[in-house]
C-alpha positions, 0 to 999 in steps of 0.5 A: 500500500502507498503511504496515502491511498483512497479506496471507494467500494460497496460495503455490506454488514451481516451480524452472525450467530455462533452457528452462522459464524462457524458455517460461513467461516468453513465455507469461505475458507474453501471458496475464497483465498484467505488473506496472507495476514490471517496467521493462520486463521485471523489477525488483530485490529485495534483502533482509536476513533475520534469525534467532535464535542457535539458527537457528530459522527455518533449521531449521524450514524444513529440517525442514518445520515446519508453522508457521514464521516469517521476519523480513526487511528489503526494498528495491527498488534503486535506491530505497534509501529505501522500506524494508519490514519484513516478517514471513512466517508459513507456516501449512500451505499458506497464507502470511501476510505482515505488512508495514510501511514503515520508515525507512532509519535504523530499518532500519540500526538493526535490521541493526546490532542497535541494537534500542532505537533501532529500537523507539523506533518504537512501531509496529515494537515492536507489530508484532514483539510481535504476531507473537511475534518476540524481536527482542533474540535476533535478528541478520542472517544473510544478504542476498540479491538477485534480478531479478523479473518479475511478472504478475497477474490481478485475479480471485483476486488471482493473482500469478506471479513469475519470480526470476532471477540470485539472489545472496547474502552471509552476511557483508555485510548492508549493505542500502543498498550500491549495489554489494554483493559477492554470489555465485550461489545456484542451480546447476542451476536457471535461475530460480524461479517463484512463484505466489500466489493467493486461493481457487483457481488457474485451470485454464488456468494449471495446464495451462500449468505441466503443458505446460512440465513444472513440478514444485512443490517446497518451495524456499526462497531464504532456505535456498539463500542460506545455502550457507556456513552449510549446508556449513560450519557447520550 
């Protein structure tokens, strides 16, 4: 991946029960190419999400606003030095993701709201300005982590992921802690399946989802990770 990339794709989400997760994982393992990072069957993702003091990102998602934006930092433990600054934009049924690799030092500055330090990197400043992110009005609001299994098909850039063991913290935003204290996010569901693709999805993949009784939902790991805010503050 280049240091600064933009990707626009269709994105769909399907919550999974335990039995659905087991069956669909087995089927995808046989039908698609496993991601080279699965190591051997999954890898860890940890993210810190930012929002403004009006909780715009949170309420835009809750209210189903068609055009909305999220800002986050992301790493893949145990690699604590490969940090991605990402801006996700929702435009109808499509998702645009703008990604930039930044240093751990710059990421820590953003988490600590030392924005002048981070913005010494002109590329970060330009990325935020281009995407209309008012960084001085933002602060970290939640950190989440999960275990991802990913599968791919080269045609239409199809990527299907299963995210399990989703946990979060709304008080500790230390992205680089080797053993952070976080709490489970999902209650009824075992996992979340996400489908990303260009143009169209093959019918045989859609048929597979029907066989396992999957139902598409507007599920957000960011929103569900903010249970404390949802239950006691909002």
